[in-house]
Backbone as XML, in Angstrom:
<?xml version="1.0"?>
<chain id="A" units="angstrom">
  <residue number="1" name="MET">
    <atom name="N" x="15.983" y="-9.414" z="-2.933"/>
    <atom name="CA" x="17.239" y="-8.758" z="-2.426"/>
    <atom name="C" x="17.208" y="-7.249" z="-2.214"/>
  </residue>
  <residue number="2" name="ALA">
    <atom name="N" x="17.722" y="-6.674" z="-1.126"/>
    <atom name="CA" x="17.617" y="-5.250" z="-0.809"/>
    <atom name="C" x="18.980" y="-4.752" z="-0.895"/>
  </residue>
  <residue number="3" name="ILE">
    <atom name="N" x="19.316" y="-3.737" z="-1.710"/>
    <atom name="CA" x="20.430" y="-3.018" z="-1.707"/>
    <atom name="C" x="20.270" y="-1.669" z="-1.369"/>
  </residue>
  <residue number="4" name="ASN">
    <atom name="N" x="20.864" y="-0.962" z="-0.326"/>
    <atom name="CA" x="20.816" y="0.373" z="0.009"/>
    <atom name="C" x="19.381" y="0.788" z="0.026"/>
  </residue>
  <residue number="5" name="GLY">
    <atom name="N" x="18.570" y="0.104" z="0.771"/>
    <atom name="CA" x="17.101" y="0.360" z="0.901"/>
    <atom name="C" x="16.176" y="0.010" z="-0.316"/>
  </residue>
  <residue number="6" name="LEU">
    <atom name="N" x="16.749" y="-0.442" z="-1.416"/>
    <atom name="CA" x="15.808" y="-0.698" z="-2.659"/>
    <atom name="C" x="15.766" y="-2.157" z="-2.703"/>
  </residue>
  <residue number="7" name="SER">
    <atom name="N" x="14.648" y="-2.651" z="-3.095"/>
    <atom name="CA" x="14.324" y="-3.940" z="-3.440"/>
    <atom name="C" x="14.492" y="-4.179" z="-4.838"/>
  </residue>
  <residue number="8" name="THR">
    <atom name="N" x="15.065" y="-5.341" z="-5.176"/>
    <atom name="CA" x="15.511" y="-5.436" z="-6.689"/>
    <atom name="C" x="15.000" y="-6.997" z="-7.166"/>
  </residue>
  <residue number="9" name="VAL">
    <atom name="N" x="14.206" y="-6.922" z="-8.177"/>
    <atom name="CA" x="13.715" y="-8.203" z="-8.839"/>
    <atom name="C" x="14.235" y="-8.160" z="-10.082"/>
  </residue>
  <residue number="10" name="SER">
    <atom name="N" x="14.895" y="-9.162" z="-10.556"/>
    <atom name="CA" x="15.522" y="-9.160" z="-11.979"/>
    <atom name="C" x="15.167" y="-10.560" z="-12.732"/>
  </residue>
  <residue number="11" name="PHE">
    <atom name="N" x="14.856" y="-10.368" z="-13.998"/>
    <atom name="CA" x="14.962" y="-11.567" z="-14.714"/>
    <atom name="C" x="15.123" y="-11.134" z="-16.135"/>
  </residue>
  <residue number="12" name="GLY">
    <atom name="N" x="16.203" y="-11.552" z="-16.746"/>
    <atom name="CA" x="16.492" y="-11.379" z="-18.428"/>
    <atom name="C" x="16.794" y="-9.873" z="-18.169"/>
  </residue>
  <residue number="13" name="PRO">
    <atom name="N" x="16.638" y="-9.163" z="-19.463"/>
    <atom name="CA" x="16.755" y="-7.776" z="-19.492"/>
    <atom name="C" x="15.957" y="-6.737" z="-18.801"/>
  </residue>
  <residue number="14" name="MET">
    <atom name="N" x="14.922" y="-7.254" z="-18.112"/>
    <atom name="CA" x="13.847" y="-6.493" z="-17.412"/>
    <atom name="C" x="14.284" y="-6.372" z="-15.947"/>
  </residue>
  <residue number="15" name="GLU">
    <atom name="N" x="14.485" y="-5.337" z="-15.327"/>
    <atom name="CA" x="14.701" y="-4.901" z="-14.027"/>
    <atom name="C" x="13.845" y="-3.947" z="-13.292"/>
  </residue>
  <residue number="16" name="THR">
    <atom name="N" x="13.284" y="-4.252" z="-12.120"/>
    <atom name="CA" x="12.541" y="-3.462" z="-11.282"/>
    <atom name="C" x="13.054" y="-3.052" z="-10.100"/>
  </residue>
  <residue number="17" name="ARG">
    <atom name="N" x="13.257" y="-1.840" z="-9.789"/>
    <atom name="CA" x="13.658" y="-1.245" z="-8.492"/>
    <atom name="C" x="12.534" y="-0.581" z="-7.866"/>
  </residue>
  <residue number="18" name="ILE">
    <atom name="N" x="12.431" y="-0.673" z="-6.765"/>
    <atom name="CA" x="11.238" y="-0.161" z="-5.915"/>
    <atom name="C" x="11.776" y="0.900" z="-4.809"/>
  </residue>
  <residue number="19" name="SER">
    <atom name="N" x="11.475" y="2.109" z="-4.805"/>
    <atom name="CA" x="11.798" y="2.928" z="-3.658"/>
    <atom name="C" x="10.581" y="3.407" z="-2.936"/>
  </residue>
  <residue number="20" name="SER">
    <atom name="N" x="10.738" y="4.271" z="-1.961"/>
    <atom name="CA" x="9.506" y="4.518" z="-1.042"/>
    <atom name="C" x="8.590" y="5.339" z="-1.823"/>
  </residue>
  <residue number="21" name="ASP">
    <atom name="N" x="8.905" y="6.276" z="-2.675"/>
    <atom name="CA" x="8.091" y="7.328" z="-3.421"/>
    <atom name="C" x="7.549" y="6.926" z="-4.795"/>
  </residue>
  <residue number="22" name="THR">
    <atom name="N" x="8.399" y="6.249" z="-5.584"/>
    <atom name="CA" x="8.120" y="5.990" z="-6.950"/>
    <atom name="C" x="8.688" y="4.544" z="-7.358"/>
  </residue>
  <residue number="23" name="GLU">
    <atom name="N" x="8.193" y="4.179" z="-8.371"/>
    <atom name="CA" x="8.643" y="2.715" z="-8.978"/>
    <atom name="C" x="9.487" y="3.241" z="-10.312"/>
  </residue>
  <residue number="24" name="SER">
    <atom name="N" x="10.795" y="2.712" z="-10.312"/>
    <atom name="CA" x="11.682" y="2.933" z="-11.487"/>
    <atom name="C" x="11.850" y="1.712" z="-12.111"/>
  </residue>
  <residue number="25" name="SER">
    <atom name="N" x="11.594" y="1.444" z="-13.383"/>
    <atom name="CA" x="11.903" y="0.230" z="-14.056"/>
    <atom name="C" x="12.527" y="0.538" z="-15.319"/>
  </residue>
  <residue number="26" name="SER">
    <atom name="N" x="13.415" y="-0.318" z="-15.613"/>
    <atom name="CA" x="14.261" y="-0.149" z="-16.964"/>
    <atom name="C" x="14.033" y="-1.395" z="-17.844"/>
  </residue>
  <residue number="27" name="CYS">
    <atom name="N" x="13.697" y="-1.017" z="-19.006"/>
    <atom name="CA" x="13.769" y="-2.092" z="-20.212"/>
    <atom name="C" x="14.632" y="-1.814" z="-21.150"/>
  </residue>
  <residue number="28" name="GLY">
    <atom name="N" x="15.870" y="-2.350" z="-20.888"/>
    <atom name="CA" x="16.830" y="-2.151" z="-21.969"/>
    <atom name="C" x="17.704" y="-0.777" z="-21.464"/>
  </residue>
  <residue number="29" name="HIS">
    <atom name="N" x="17.410" y="0.490" z="-22.141"/>
    <atom name="CA" x="18.163" y="1.500" z="-22.001"/>
    <atom name="C" x="17.518" y="2.595" z="-21.243"/>
  </residue>
  <residue number="30" name="ARG">
    <atom name="N" x="16.219" y="2.598" z="-21.083"/>
    <atom name="CA" x="15.506" y="3.617" z="-20.522"/>
    <atom name="C" x="15.091" y="3.459" z="-19.126"/>
  </residue>
  <residue number="31" name="SER">
    <atom name="N" x="14.710" y="4.429" z="-18.473"/>
    <atom name="CA" x="14.187" y="4.404" z="-17.014"/>
    <atom name="C" x="12.937" y="5.254" z="-17.039"/>
  </residue>
  <residue number="32" name="ILE">
    <atom name="N" x="11.834" y="4.852" z="-16.571"/>
    <atom name="CA" x="10.423" y="5.464" z="-16.343"/>
    <atom name="C" x="10.261" y="5.435" z="-14.793"/>
  </residue>
  <residue number="33" name="LYS">
    <atom name="N" x="9.767" y="6.680" z="-14.317"/>
    <atom name="CA" x="9.317" y="6.739" z="-12.976"/>
    <atom name="C" x="7.556" y="6.880" z="-12.914"/>
  </residue>
  <residue number="34" name="ILE">
    <atom name="N" x="7.309" y="5.796" z="-12.160"/>
    <atom name="CA" x="5.724" y="5.724" z="-11.960"/>
    <atom name="C" x="5.212" y="5.977" z="-10.719"/>
  </residue>
  <residue number="35" name="LYS">
    <atom name="N" x="4.466" y="6.715" z="-10.347"/>
    <atom name="CA" x="3.853" y="6.928" z="-9.086"/>
    <atom name="C" x="3.410" y="5.720" z="-8.563"/>
  </residue>
  <residue number="36" name="LYS">
    <atom name="N" x="3.414" y="5.327" z="-7.270"/>
    <atom name="CA" x="3.085" y="4.018" z="-6.802"/>
    <atom name="C" x="1.583" y="3.911" z="-6.270"/>
  </residue>
  <residue number="37" name="SER">
    <atom name="N" x="0.945" y="5.109" z="-6.488"/>
    <atom name="CA" x="-0.227" y="5.227" z="-5.816"/>
    <atom name="C" x="-1.349" y="4.244" z="-6.777"/>
  </residue>
  <residue number="38" name="ASN">
    <atom name="N" x="-1.015" y="4.205" z="-7.766"/>
    <atom name="CA" x="-1.798" y="3.057" z="-8.562"/>
    <atom name="C" x="-1.906" y="1.629" z="-8.302"/>
  </residue>
  <residue number="39" name="PHE">
    <atom name="N" x="-0.820" y="1.192" z="-7.299"/>
    <atom name="CA" x="-0.559" y="0.045" z="-7.129"/>
    <atom name="C" x="-1.102" y="-0.443" z="-5.629"/>
  </residue>
  <residue number="40" name="PRO">
    <atom name="N" x="-1.256" y="-1.879" z="-5.482"/>
    <atom name="CA" x="-1.784" y="-2.401" z="-4.103"/>
    <atom name="C" x="-0.483" y="-2.050" z="-3.123"/>
  </residue>
  <residue number="41" name="ALA">
    <atom name="N" x="-0.885" y="-2.250" z="-1.920"/>
    <atom name="CA" x="0.256" y="-2.027" z="-0.714"/>
    <atom name="C" x="1.497" y="-2.679" z="-1.154"/>
  </residue>
  <residue number="42" name="LYS">
    <atom name="N" x="2.532" y="-1.922" z="-0.781"/>
    <atom name="CA" x="3.925" y="-2.355" z="-0.902"/>
    <atom name="C" x="3.956" y="-3.700" z="-0.236"/>
  </residue>
  <residue number="43" name="GLY">
    <atom name="N" x="4.720" y="-4.806" z="-0.551"/>
    <atom name="CA" x="5.021" y="-6.073" z="0.010"/>
    <atom name="C" x="3.867" y="-7.015" z="-0.191"/>
  </residue>
  <residue number="44" name="SER">
    <atom name="N" x="2.862" y="-6.576" z="-0.750"/>
    <atom name="CA" x="1.644" y="-7.606" z="-0.984"/>
    <atom name="C" x="2.025" y="-8.281" z="-2.220"/>
  </residue>
  <residue number="45" name="GLU">
    <atom name="N" x="1.677" y="-9.615" z="-2.418"/>
    <atom name="CA" x="1.970" y="-10.438" z="-3.410"/>
    <atom name="C" x="1.371" y="-9.924" z="-4.771"/>
  </residue>
  <residue number="46" name="ALA">
    <atom name="N" x="0.032" y="-9.512" z="-4.546"/>
    <atom name="CA" x="-0.802" y="-8.990" z="-5.785"/>
    <atom name="C" x="-0.116" y="-7.793" z="-6.302"/>
  </residue>
  <residue number="47" name="GLY">
    <atom name="N" x="0.456" y="-6.871" z="-5.231"/>
    <atom name="CA" x="1.139" y="-5.652" z="-5.754"/>
    <atom name="C" x="2.417" y="-5.929" z="-6.590"/>
  </residue>
  <residue number="48" name="ASP">
    <atom name="N" x="3.090" y="-7.061" z="-6.021"/>
    <atom name="CA" x="4.200" y="-7.349" z="-6.704"/>
    <atom name="C" x="4.051" y="-7.994" z="-8.060"/>
  </residue>
  <residue number="49" name="VAL">
    <atom name="N" x="3.085" y="-8.705" z="-8.130"/>
    <atom name="CA" x="2.685" y="-9.444" z="-9.374"/>
    <atom name="C" x="2.144" y="-8.260" z="-10.372"/>
  </residue>
  <residue number="50" name="HIS">
    <atom name="N" x="1.521" y="-7.306" z="-9.955"/>
    <atom name="CA" x="0.861" y="-6.472" z="-10.813"/>
    <atom name="C" x="2.018" y="-5.505" z="-11.382"/>
  </residue>
  <residue number="51" name="ARG">
    <atom name="N" x="2.922" y="-5.297" z="-10.684"/>
    <atom name="CA" x="4.160" y="-4.538" z="-11.104"/>
    <atom name="C" x="4.919" y="-5.202" z="-11.881"/>
  </residue>
  <residue number="52" name="LEU">
    <atom name="N" x="5.110" y="-6.442" z="-11.881"/>
    <atom name="CA" x="5.737" y="-7.243" z="-13.012"/>
    <atom name="C" x="4.914" y="-7.267" z="-14.038"/>
  </residue>
  <residue number="53" name="GLU">
    <atom name="N" x="3.746" y="-7.362" z="-14.061"/>
    <atom name="CA" x="2.867" y="-7.490" z="-15.156"/>
    <atom name="C" x="2.914" y="-6.011" z="-16.012"/>
  </residue>
  <residue number="54" name="LEU">
    <atom name="N" x="2.634" y="-5.012" z="-15.293"/>
    <atom name="CA" x="2.848" y="-3.834" z="-15.919"/>
    <atom name="C" x="4.050" y="-3.480" z="-16.631"/>
  </residue>
  <residue number="55" name="ASP">
    <atom name="N" x="5.325" y="-3.824" z="-15.900"/>
    <atom name="CA" x="6.554" y="-3.648" z="-16.520"/>
    <atom name="C" x="6.741" y="-4.349" z="-17.809"/>
  </residue>
  <residue number="56" name="ALA">
    <atom name="N" x="6.133" y="-5.811" z="-17.727"/>
    <atom name="CA" x="6.314" y="-6.473" z="-18.943"/>
    <atom name="C" x="5.391" y="-5.745" z="-20.145"/>
  </residue>
  <residue number="57" name="TYR">
    <atom name="N" x="4.386" y="-5.276" z="-19.852"/>
    <atom name="CA" x="3.481" y="-4.739" z="-20.796"/>
    <atom name="C" x="4.217" y="-3.447" z="-21.496"/>
  </residue>
  <residue number="58" name="ARG">
    <atom name="N" x="4.713" y="-2.625" z="-20.492"/>
    <atom name="CA" x="5.435" y="-1.479" z="-20.899"/>
    <atom name="C" x="6.573" y="-1.898" z="-21.856"/>
  </residue>
  <residue number="59" name="CYS">
    <atom name="N" x="7.422" y="-2.910" z="-21.497"/>
    <atom name="CA" x="8.461" y="-3.297" z="-22.311"/>
    <atom name="C" x="7.738" y="-3.675" z="-23.706"/>
  </residue>
  <residue number="60" name="SER">
    <atom name="N" x="6.841" y="-4.432" z="-23.812"/>
    <atom name="CA" x="6.175" y="-4.933" z="-24.964"/>
    <atom name="C" x="5.628" y="-3.810" z="-25.966"/>
  </residue>
  <residue number="61" name="ILE">
    <atom name="N" x="5.095" y="-2.850" z="-25.360"/>
    <atom name="CA" x="4.644" y="-1.634" z="-25.944"/>
    <atom name="C" x="5.912" y="-0.823" z="-26.432"/>
  </residue>
  <residue number="62" name="GLU">
    <atom name="N" x="6.879" y="-0.694" z="-25.687"/>
    <atom name="CA" x="8.266" y="0.013" z="-26.226"/>
    <atom name="C" x="8.730" y="-0.910" z="-27.546"/>
  </residue>
  <residue number="63" name="ARG">
    <atom name="N" x="8.739" y="-2.256" z="-27.329"/>
    <atom name="CA" x="9.457" y="-2.815" z="-28.616"/>
    <atom name="C" x="8.563" y="-2.671" z="-29.752"/>
  </residue>
  <residue number="64" name="LEU">
    <atom name="N" x="7.189" y="-2.706" z="-29.561"/>
    <atom name="CA" x="6.390" y="-2.551" z="-30.625"/>
    <atom name="C" x="6.482" y="-1.226" z="-31.291"/>
  </residue>
  <residue number="65" name="HIS">
    <atom name="N" x="6.453" y="-0.211" z="-30.445"/>
    <atom name="CA" x="6.635" y="1.030" z="-30.924"/>
    <atom name="C" x="7.972" y="1.217" z="-31.688"/>
  </residue>
  <residue number="66" name="ALA">
    <atom name="N" x="9.086" y="0.796" z="-31.196"/>
    <atom name="CA" x="10.325" y="0.816" z="-31.842"/>
    <atom name="C" x="10.401" y="0.131" z="-33.350"/>
  </residue>
  <residue number="67" name="SER">
    <atom name="N" x="9.500" y="-0.747" z="-33.628"/>
    <atom name="CA" x="9.476" y="-1.583" z="-34.858"/>
    <atom name="C" x="8.908" y="-0.471" z="-35.847"/>
  </residue>
  <residue number="68" name="GLY">
    <atom name="N" x="8.239" y="0.623" z="-35.658"/>
    <atom name="CA" x="7.670" y="1.354" z="-36.586"/>
    <atom name="C" x="6.546" y="2.090" z="-36.015"/>
  </residue>
  <residue number="69" name="PRO">
    <atom name="N" x="6.059" y="3.241" z="-36.763"/>
    <atom name="CA" x="5.084" y="4.120" z="-36.336"/>
    <atom name="C" x="3.618" y="3.501" z="-36.631"/>
  </residue>
  <residue number="70" name="ASN">
    <atom name="N" x="3.456" y="2.751" z="-37.477"/>
    <atom name="CA" x="2.256" y="1.965" z="-37.792"/>
    <atom name="C" x="2.113" y="0.608" z="-37.287"/>
  </residue>
  <residue number="71" name="ILE">
    <atom name="N" x="0.828" y="0.151" z="-36.722"/>
    <atom name="CA" x="0.543" y="-1.041" z="-36.468"/>
    <atom name="C" x="-0.411" y="-1.720" z="-37.042"/>
  </residue>
  <residue number="72" name="THR">
    <atom name="N" x="-0.556" y="-2.904" z="-37.113"/>
    <atom name="CA" x="-1.539" y="-3.632" z="-37.837"/>
    <atom name="C" x="-2.622" y="-4.084" z="-37.027"/>
  </residue>
  <residue number="73" name="TRP">
    <atom name="N" x="-3.691" y="-4.481" z="-37.622"/>
    <atom name="CA" x="-4.853" y="-4.975" z="-36.822"/>
    <atom name="C" x="-4.341" y="-6.252" z="-36.107"/>
  </residue>
  <residue number="74" name="GLU">
    <atom name="N" x="-3.572" y="-6.890" z="-36.539"/>
    <atom name="CA" x="-2.981" y="-8.155" z="-35.758"/>
    <atom name="C" x="-2.419" y="-7.713" z="-34.355"/>
  </residue>
  <residue number="75" name="GLN">
    <atom name="N" x="-1.585" y="-6.668" z="-34.651"/>
    <atom name="CA" x="-0.809" y="-6.160" z="-33.682"/>
    <atom name="C" x="-1.705" y="-5.559" z="-32.649"/>
  </residue>
  <residue number="76" name="GLU">
    <atom name="N" x="-2.781" y="-4.919" z="-32.969"/>
    <atom name="CA" x="-3.683" y="-4.145" z="-32.243"/>
    <atom name="C" x="-4.294" y="-5.237" z="-31.356"/>
  </residue>
  <residue number="77" name="THR">
    <atom name="N" x="-4.762" y="-6.354" z="-32.042"/>
    <atom name="CA" x="-5.388" y="-7.447" z="-31.277"/>
    <atom name="C" x="-4.537" y="-8.146" z="-30.413"/>
  </residue>
  <residue number="78" name="TRP">
    <atom name="N" x="-3.268" y="-8.232" z="-30.681"/>
    <atom name="CA" x="-2.337" y="-8.811" z="-29.667"/>
    <atom name="C" x="-1.964" y="-7.964" z="-28.503"/>
  </residue>
  <residue number="79" name="ILE">
    <atom name="N" x="-1.979" y="-6.764" z="-28.847"/>
    <atom name="CA" x="-1.772" y="-5.593" z="-27.565"/>
    <atom name="C" x="-3.153" y="-5.766" z="-26.807"/>
  </residue>
  <residue number="80" name="THR">
    <atom name="N" x="-4.448" y="-5.712" z="-27.294"/>
    <atom name="CA" x="-5.564" y="-6.037" z="-26.426"/>
    <atom name="C" x="-5.555" y="-7.304" z="-25.706"/>
  </residue>
  <residue number="81" name="ASN">
    <atom name="N" x="-5.125" y="-8.389" z="-26.242"/>
    <atom name="CA" x="-5.155" y="-9.587" z="-25.638"/>
    <atom name="C" x="-4.013" y="-9.632" z="-24.409"/>
  </residue>
  <residue number="82" name="LEU">
    <atom name="N" x="-3.037" y="-9.010" z="-24.765"/>
    <atom name="CA" x="-1.953" y="-8.894" z="-23.682"/>
    <atom name="C" x="-2.391" y="-8.127" z="-22.544"/>
  </residue>
  <residue number="83" name="ARG">
    <atom name="N" x="-3.018" y="-6.915" z="-22.845"/>
    <atom name="CA" x="-3.642" y="-6.230" z="-21.690"/>
    <atom name="C" x="-4.722" y="-6.986" z="-20.985"/>
  </residue>
  <residue number="84" name="LEU">
    <atom name="N" x="-5.484" y="-7.808" z="-21.540"/>
    <atom name="CA" x="-6.352" y="-8.610" z="-20.834"/>
    <atom name="C" x="-5.586" y="-9.508" z="-19.978"/>
  </residue>
  <residue number="85" name="ARG">
    <atom name="N" x="-4.695" y="-10.126" z="-20.510"/>
    <atom name="CA" x="-4.139" y="-11.296" z="-19.729"/>
    <atom name="C" x="-3.222" y="-10.842" z="-18.712"/>
  </residue>
  <residue number="86" name="LEU">
    <atom name="N" x="-2.620" y="-9.560" z="-18.904"/>
    <atom name="CA" x="-1.751" y="-8.911" z="-17.747"/>
    <atom name="C" x="-2.455" y="-8.053" z="-16.929"/>
  </residue>
  <residue number="87" name="ASN">
    <atom name="N" x="-3.822" y="-8.026" z="-17.097"/>
    <atom name="CA" x="-4.664" y="-7.228" z="-15.893"/>
    <atom name="C" x="-4.220" y="-5.600" z="-15.967"/>
  </residue>
  <residue number="88" name="ILE">
    <atom name="N" x="-4.080" y="-5.038" z="-17.296"/>
    <atom name="CA" x="-3.706" y="-3.706" z="-17.374"/>
    <atom name="C" x="-5.024" y="-2.906" z="-17.614"/>
  </residue>
  <residue number="89" name="SER">
    <atom name="N" x="-5.318" y="-1.999" z="-16.916"/>
    <atom name="CA" x="-6.600" y="-1.220" z="-16.751"/>
    <atom name="C" x="-6.281" y="-0.227" z="-17.975"/>
  </residue>
  <residue number="90" name="ASN">
    <atom name="N" x="-7.333" y="0.394" z="-18.533"/>
    <atom name="CA" x="-7.293" y="1.388" z="-19.406"/>
    <atom name="C" x="-6.449" y="2.732" z="-19.034"/>
  </residue>
  <residue number="91" name="GLU">
    <atom name="N" x="-6.515" y="3.007" z="-17.798"/>
    <atom name="CA" x="-5.905" y="4.073" z="-17.337"/>
    <atom name="C" x="-4.105" y="3.809" z="-17.284"/>
  </residue>
  <residue number="92" name="GLU">
    <atom name="N" x="-3.948" y="2.489" z="-16.837"/>
    <atom name="CA" x="-2.534" y="1.976" z="-17.092"/>
    <atom name="C" x="-2.126" y="2.125" z="-18.441"/>
  </residue>
  <residue number="93" name="HIS">
    <atom name="N" x="-3.046" y="1.551" z="-19.437"/>
    <atom name="CA" x="-2.509" y="1.560" z="-20.772"/>
    <atom name="C" x="-2.322" y="3.035" z="-21.299"/>
  </residue>
  <residue number="94" name="LEU">
    <atom name="N" x="-3.339" y="4.008" z="-21.088"/>
    <atom name="CA" x="-3.086" y="5.345" z="-21.323"/>
    <atom name="C" x="-1.668" y="5.921" z="-20.702"/>
  </residue>
  <residue number="95" name="MET">
    <atom name="N" x="-1.328" y="5.695" z="-19.462"/>
    <atom name="CA" x="-0.240" y="6.060" z="-18.797"/>
    <atom name="C" x="0.934" y="5.622" z="-19.494"/>
  </residue>
  <residue number="96" name="GLN">
    <atom name="N" x="1.059" y="4.482" z="-19.985"/>
    <atom name="CA" x="2.075" y="3.854" z="-20.657"/>
    <atom name="C" x="2.416" y="4.514" z="-22.073"/>
  </residue>
  <residue number="97" name="ILE">
    <atom name="N" x="1.323" y="4.936" z="-22.722"/>
    <atom name="CA" x="1.225" y="5.477" z="-24.142"/>
    <atom name="C" x="1.646" y="7.095" z="-23.870"/>
  </residue>
  <residue number="98" name="ARG">
    <atom name="N" x="1.191" y="7.548" z="-22.850"/>
    <atom name="CA" x="1.786" y="9.035" z="-22.639"/>
    <atom name="C" x="3.255" y="8.941" z="-22.235"/>
  </residue>
  <residue number="99" name="ASN">
    <atom name="N" x="3.659" y="7.978" z="-21.501"/>
    <atom name="CA" x="5.059" y="7.946" z="-21.251"/>
    <atom name="C" x="5.793" y="7.759" z="-22.551"/>
  </residue>
  <residue number="100" name="LEU">
    <atom name="N" x="5.336" y="6.843" z="-23.475"/>
    <atom name="CA" x="6.018" y="6.576" z="-24.606"/>
    <atom name="C" x="6.125" y="7.821" z="-25.632"/>
  </residue>
  <residue number="101" name="ILE">
    <atom name="N" x="4.986" y="8.475" z="-25.796"/>
    <atom name="CA" x="4.875" y="9.736" z="-26.484"/>
    <atom name="C" x="5.958" y="10.756" z="-25.836"/>
  </residue>
  <residue number="102" name="SER">
    <atom name="N" x="5.836" y="10.809" z="-24.582"/>
    <atom name="CA" x="6.749" y="11.926" z="-23.714"/>
    <atom name="C" x="8.145" y="11.577" z="-24.208"/>
  </residue>
  <residue number="103" name="ASP">
    <atom name="N" x="8.590" y="10.399" z="-23.996"/>
    <atom name="CA" x="9.843" y="9.894" z="-24.415"/>
    <atom name="C" x="10.131" y="10.301" z="-25.761"/>
  </residue>
  <residue number="104" name="ASP">
    <atom name="N" x="9.393" y="10.200" z="-26.833"/>
    <atom name="CA" x="9.551" y="10.582" z="-28.130"/>
    <atom name="C" x="9.805" y="11.959" z="-28.262"/>
  </residue>
  <residue number="105" name="ASN">
    <atom name="N" x="9.045" y="12.864" z="-27.681"/>
    <atom name="CA" x="9.101" y="14.221" z="-27.535"/>
    <atom name="C" x="10.288" y="14.710" z="-27.108"/>
  </residue>
  <residue number="106" name="SER">
    <atom name="N" x="10.641" y="14.172" z="-26.027"/>
    <atom name="CA" x="11.965" y="14.641" z="-25.354"/>
    <atom name="C" x="13.256" y="14.277" z="-26.154"/>
  </residue>
  <residue number="107" name="THR">
    <atom name="N" x="13.310" y="13.262" z="-26.831"/>
    <atom name="CA" x="14.547" y="12.627" z="-27.520"/>
    <atom name="C" x="14.473" y="13.405" z="-28.909"/>
  </residue>
  <residue number="108" name="ALA">
    <atom name="N" x="13.182" y="14.081" z="-29.647"/>
    <atom name="CA" x="13.312" y="14.733" z="-30.481"/>
    <atom name="C" x="14.007" y="16.132" z="-30.416"/>
  </residue>
  <residue number="109" name="TYR">
    <atom name="N" x="13.987" y="16.815" z="-29.017"/>
    <atom name="CA" x="14.538" y="17.979" z="-28.907"/>
    <atom name="C" x="15.905" y="17.920" z="-28.295"/>
  </residue>
  <residue number="110" name="ARG">
    <atom name="N" x="16.612" y="16.769" z="-28.094"/>
    <atom name="CA" x="17.870" y="16.714" z="-27.537"/>
    <atom name="C" x="18.893" y="17.012" z="-28.680"/>
  </residue>
</chain>
């Protein structure tokens, strides 16, 4: 569905909006802008699927981070398996971690 030039894909609490320059996705209460250069061409099914995979991974990482600062080996294994199943590259994983740390730092100074 397109609204004011934006394409919207929704299911459950996860929502993805795609604009021409960046991708903005919201998992609950936050919104993160991601440069689209890491994604396949707009409109391609593979690109759409990967955006959903990346958004699902980001939401999972946020929820895990919200549960506490320390993770168990079981949780570490779960994250690794999730990354493999969702085709998340090391670069994409590090980008998500940096965004999470950046969000923590910005809320600490508010």
